C-alpha positions as CSV (number, residue, x, y, z in Angstrom):
1,M,93.7,69.5,102.3
2,S,94.4,73.2,101.1
3,E,96.1,75.6,103.3
4,P,94.0,78.7,104.4
5,T,95.0,82.0,102.9
6,R,94.4,85.5,103.5
7,P,93.8,88.4,100.8
8,W,97.2,90.3,100.3
9,D,97.0,94.2,100.4
10,S,99.9,95.9,98.9
11,A,98.7,98.9,100.2
12,K,99.5,98.0,104.0
13,Y,103.1,97.7,103.3
14,L,103.7,100.9,101.4
15,K,104.9,102.8,104.3
16,T,107.6,105.4,103.0
17,D,108.1,107.3,99.9
18,E,110.9,104.7,98.8
19,D,108.4,101.9,99.1
20,I,106.0,103.5,97.0
21,A,108.4,104.3,94.4
22,A,109.9,100.9,94.5
23,Y,106.5,99.3,94.3
24,F,105.3,101.6,91.2
25,D,108.7,101.1,89.4
26,A,108.2,97.4,89.6
27,C,104.7,97.6,88.6
28,L,105.8,99.6,85.5
29,E,108.3,97.0,84.7
30,E,105.7,94.0,85.0
31,A,102.7,95.8,83.2
32,G,103.7,95.3,79.9
33,D,101.0,96.4,77.5
34,D,98.3,96.1,80.6
35,Y,97.4,99.9,81.5
36,R,94.7,98.7,83.8
37,F,97.4,97.2,85.8
38,I,99.2,100.6,86.0
39,A,95.9,102.1,87.0
40,H,95.3,99.5,90.0
41,A,98.7,100.1,91.0
42,L,98.1,103.8,91.4
43,G,94.9,102.9,93.3
44,V,96.9,100.7,95.6
45,I,99.2,103.6,96.3
46,A,96.3,106.0,96.6
47,R,94.8,103.7,99.3
48,A,98.2,103.7,101.1
49,R,98.6,107.5,101.1
50,G,94.7,107.8,102.0
51,M,92.2,108.1,99.2
52,S,90.5,111.1,100.5
53,S,93.5,113.1,100.7
54,V,94.3,112.1,97.1
55,A,90.7,112.9,96.1
56,L,91.1,116.4,97.7
57,E,94.6,116.9,96.1
58,T,93.4,116.0,92.5
59,G,89.8,117.6,92.8
60,L,88.2,114.2,91.9
61,S,85.7,112.4,94.0
62,R,86.8,109.3,96.1
63,E,84.5,107.3,94.3
64,S,85.5,108.4,91.0
65,L,89.1,107.6,92.0
66,Y,88.1,104.2,93.5
67,R,86.2,103.4,90.3
68,S,89.0,104.7,87.9
69,L,91.7,103.1,89.6
70,S,90.2,99.6,89.9
71,E,91.2,96.7,88.3
72,E,88.4,97.1,85.8
73,G,88.7,101.0,85.5
74,N,89.6,102.8,82.5
75,P,90.8,106.3,83.5
76,E,91.7,109.1,81.1
77,F,95.2,110.0,81.0
78,A,94.4,113.4,82.6
79,T,93.2,111.4,85.6
80,I,96.1,109.2,85.8
81,W,98.5,112.4,85.5
82,K,96.5,114.2,88.4
83,V,96.9,111.2,90.6
84,I,100.8,110.6,89.9
85,R,101.3,114.3,90.9
86,A,99.0,114.2,93.9
87,L,101.0,111.0,95.1
88,G,104.5,112.9,94.7
89,I,105.5,110.4,92.0
90,R,107.8,111.2,88.9
91,L,107.8,109.3,86.0
92,H,111.2,108.9,83.8
93,A,111.9,107.8,80.5
94,K,114.5,105.4,79.3
95,A,115.2,103.5,76.2
96,A,113.5,100.3,76.2
97,Y,116.4,98.6,74.1
98,S,119.6,99.7,75.3
């Protein structure tokens, strides 16, 4: 007999800027070459912040953001960059092998 489960929604647990930064950093570490994983992670963060406000800030429609930032989405880098800026996230580079 299997245990009943419920769907997990990470967006419900991203309450602070620190939560968001830690979540996105972990996703960057785990993603490897899977760019769709990163797009999906940004979608989760956007839902936590409010997709309507992110849409307003980026100048993109909510529907376009939902589609682009889904697990099946394939957003342009310009879209990713607009979303990152709207979410108040900064990317930092470091040597991969140090």
